[in-house]
N, C-alpha and C positions, 0 to 999 in steps of 0.2 A: 634229098636223100629218099631212097625207096625203103619201105619197111617189109620185112618178112617175119610172120608169126608162126610159130611151130609148137605143137602140143606133142611131147614125147610119147610114144606108144609103148606099151608093155614089153614088146619083143625087141625093142631098142635099148633098153636099159643096160648101162655098164659100158657103152661105147664112148671113146674119147670125144670131146666136143668138137674138135676140129674135124675129125673123121665123120662124125655124124652130120655136121653141117655140110661137109663136102659132098655128102651122098644124097642131100636133099634137092629136089628140083627148085630151081630159082636161087640156089646159092652157088657161088663161084668154087673154084677148085679148093682141095683141102688146104694147100699152102696159102691160098689167098684168104681162106677162112681164118687160118691162124693169125695172119696179119691183122685181119679184122678184130679178133678176139685181143690181141695185144694192144690194139689201138682203142680199146674201150667201146667198140661198136656193137658188142653182144651182150645182152641183158638176160639173165637166168632168174626167174621168179622175182622180177622187179629190182635186182641188184646187178651192177656191172660185174661180169666175169672176166678176169684177165688171164686165167689159166686154160691153155688149149688141152691140157691133160685131164681137165675135169671130167668125171664119169657121170653122163647123163642119167636121170632117174625117171622112171615111168611117171607121168603127170607134170614133169617140168615144163614150164611155159618159157619159151625162148623168142626174143625178139632180136632181129639183126637189121642194123642200119647199113644199106648198101649204097655206095656212091652212085650218083646219077650216071647213067651210060654215056660214054663219049668215045671218040676214036681213040684207039691205043697208041697214040703218038708220044714220042718222048717230050718231056717238059724242056723246051729250048730256052736258052738264057735270053733275056731281054733287058735292056738298059733303062728299066723303069725306076725313077728315083725312090729311094727308101728313107723315111724320116726316122733314123735310128736314135733311140734314147738311152740304150745300154747295149754293150757288146762285149764278149770275151771270147775265149777259145771253145766255150760250150753252147752258148745261147745268145739270142738277140731278143730284146725288147724294142719294138717299133710302134710308130703311130701310123695306122691305115687310114688312107684318105678315102672319102666318100666315092662310090662308083667303082671301087676296085674289088673283083671277085678274088676270093682266097686261092683257088686252085682250079685247074682246068676241069670243065664240065661241058654238057651239051649246050651248044650256043656260046661257050666261052673257052675256046680251045688255046687261046694265048692271051697275052695282056693281062696275066693274073699276077698276084703276089707270089705264087710258086715260081713263076718265070722270073721274077725280080730277084728272088732268093738265090735261084740257081746261078744267075748273072753275078750276084754279089759274093757268093760263098764258093761256088763250084758244085756240081752234082754230087761229087764224092765226099763233100763236107757238109751234108745235110742228112738228118735223121729220116729214114724211110718206114718207120713202123706203121705210119698211116697208108702206105702204099707208094709205089714209084711215081704216081701222079700227084702226090702231095708232100713233096720233099720239104722237110723241116716244119711243117705245120703241127702245131700243138693243139690249138683250139681255133675255131672259126668266128669271124664276125660276119653278119649279113652284108651283102654288097653296098648297101647304102648306110650302114653303121659305121661310124668313124671311130678312131681311137687306138688304144693300146692293146697289143696282143703279142704272144710269144712265139718264138721260132727256135728250133733245136738243131745243132750241128752234128750230133751223132745219135744213134739209135738209143743208147743208154740214158743219154739226157732226155731225149724225147719221152721214153717210158717214165723217167722219174718225174717230169713235169706233168705228164697225164695223171700220174699216181697222186700228185698234189690236188688235181681237179677231183679225182675219184674219192680221195680221203677229206676234200672240203677244207684244204689248208692253203690253197691258192686264193688269195684276197683279191676278188675283182669287183671294182665299183663303177657304176654307170650313172650318167646324168641323163634325165629325161623330163620333158615338159608334157604334162598330160591335160586332158580336157576336164573341166569341172574342178570342184574344190574337194580334196580328199579331207574327210573329217577328223580323221586320227592323225596325229603327228608322226606316228610310226606303227609298223605292223608287219606281219609275216604271212605270205601266201604260200600254202603247202598243198599241192594238187598233183594229180597225174596229167601228163601231157602226151597226146598221140596224135597221128595224122587225122585231119578231119575226115568224116565219112561223107561230107557233102562236097568238099572242095579239096582235091588232093594237094593243091598248092599250099593250103593252110594247115596249121596245127591248131589243136583245141584242147581245152581242159576236158579230161576224160576220167571215168572211173573203171575203164576197161581193164581187165587183168594184165593185159599186154602194155598198158600205159607206163611211162617212165616217170618216177617221181621227180618232181621239180620244186625247188624251195627258193623263194625270193623274199628277202626282207627289204623294207623301204623306209625312208625317213624324208619328211616333208622339210624342204628347205625355205620356200616361199610361196605365197598365194597371190593371184592377181584378180581384180575385181571383174565381175561379169558386165556385158554390155548387151544392147539389144541384138547384137549380131552372134554372140557367143555367151557360154555359161561360166565364163572365167577359166583360170588355168591354175595348175599347181606344179611347181618345180620340185623334183624328187631326186634323191639319190637311192639307187637300187643296189643291193648287194647280192650277187649270184653265189649260191652254195652248190648248185648244180649247173649244168650247161646245156640245157635242151634247146633244139632249134626254135628260134623265135620266142624264147622263154619270157623275157620281159614284156615284150609286145603282147603276147597271149595272156600273161598275168594281169597286166594293166586293163586290158580289155575285159578280163574276167570280173574285175571289181568296178566295171563301168566308168573307167577313166583311161580311155585309149590314148596312146602316144600321138601328140600333135604331128600331122603330116604323114601318119601312116597309111600307105595305100592299100593294105591288105586288111588291117583290123580297125582302122580309124574312121573318121567321118569323111564325107565327100565335099565339104563346104570350104572352098578355098579361102574365104574370108576368116572362117574359124580356125583354119590351119596356118594362118599368118603368112600365107604365100609360099609355105614350104612344099616341096614335092617329094620330099623323103621323111622318114620317121625321125623325129627329135630325139636321137638315142646316141650317146657318146660314151665310149669306155675311157673314163678320165683318170682311173688309178688301178695299179697293180702292185702287190706286195707279196713277197714269198721268201722262203729260205733257199738259198742257191743249193741245188741238190749235189754239187761237187765240193764247192769251197765252204759251204755252210754259212756264207755271207747273207745278211739281211738285205734284199733288194727291194727298193720301193721307187716306182716312177709315177709321176703325174703328168696329165696333159690338158692344157687349156682348151676351152670349146672352140670349135671352128668358127669362122667368121659368120657364117650364116646363121648358126644358132645364136651367137653373141648379139647379132644385129636384131633378132627377134626379142631377146630379153631386154636389150636397150630400149626398144620400142614399148614393150610392156612396162618398164620401169614406173611411169607415172601412175600406173594402176595397182601398184603393189600394196597389199594389205598387210605387209610386215613380214619380216624373216623370223623363223624359229631360231632357237639357240644354235642349233646344228647349222642352219643357214648361215648365221653370222660368222661361223667358223670356216665353212666351205666356200660359199660364193665368192668371196675375194680372191680365192685360189683358181678361179675359173676364167680370169682374164677378162671380167667385165667392166665396163665403165660404172662408176659409182654415181648413184643419183645425187 
């Protein structure tokens, strides 16, 4: 995503948000800006603004997340297998495999999750609040992050699911293995996150006024002893209260316990990374109230084989599980020591 930051001048006060953005250099058309606002991509004074009719005020600090530029081609249907865990007339919960990009972007014009959703549902049966090039997409996972995510079959459901994220009522839990021993059994990381000023590919913890608030809580499940090749490891469950780009990866690095295998924020020692070439990060549980039926939906997803193999190899070095670990680890599909 490309970031645009705007400080509203005195003579612009009172304009509608979509019109104001549409008239700014670097922003797309007014109608495209309206889609971005409805999709939760516009932050005003640190808070997501979902109203395109919001009247901007002098001194407002506005941040806009723009999609990466790519050729404006239609999202064509492609027969990419989907691992669906729940589906009805309104939404889908699926498990995304490693290496799958969520939607078309520069360098990934096809072969994405969006292409697979169009093949499965048809382009006319997917929400387009996020834009025509992101049919059905409610939230994203990084290309090499695996696990559960949501897709919506119409605009109303897509907006409702995104509102669950905005109001922090979509329960999303991730499993990660990090370097070193986290001293506390649980904790909360509450920071701003913004694009790194040193490397535009990376995100970073920031106290810039335009930074977006990011909240992650974590619970230690198990610790593994150190060797002469590494400082040991900690298996952690992370709970996302916000959904910023690279949030867990950035937050774990911020507390000096980077995710194992993370090519951007982690170490460069293949032995210490247990041979992994992608970040050890898996979306293992989602739970929410269905926005149409009111039904409580909860889905869980065991760890993929490469992550399970790493933990099986580390099992002899276990320093013991926490009480939370005793509850959760058996649900991850691991072999018991």
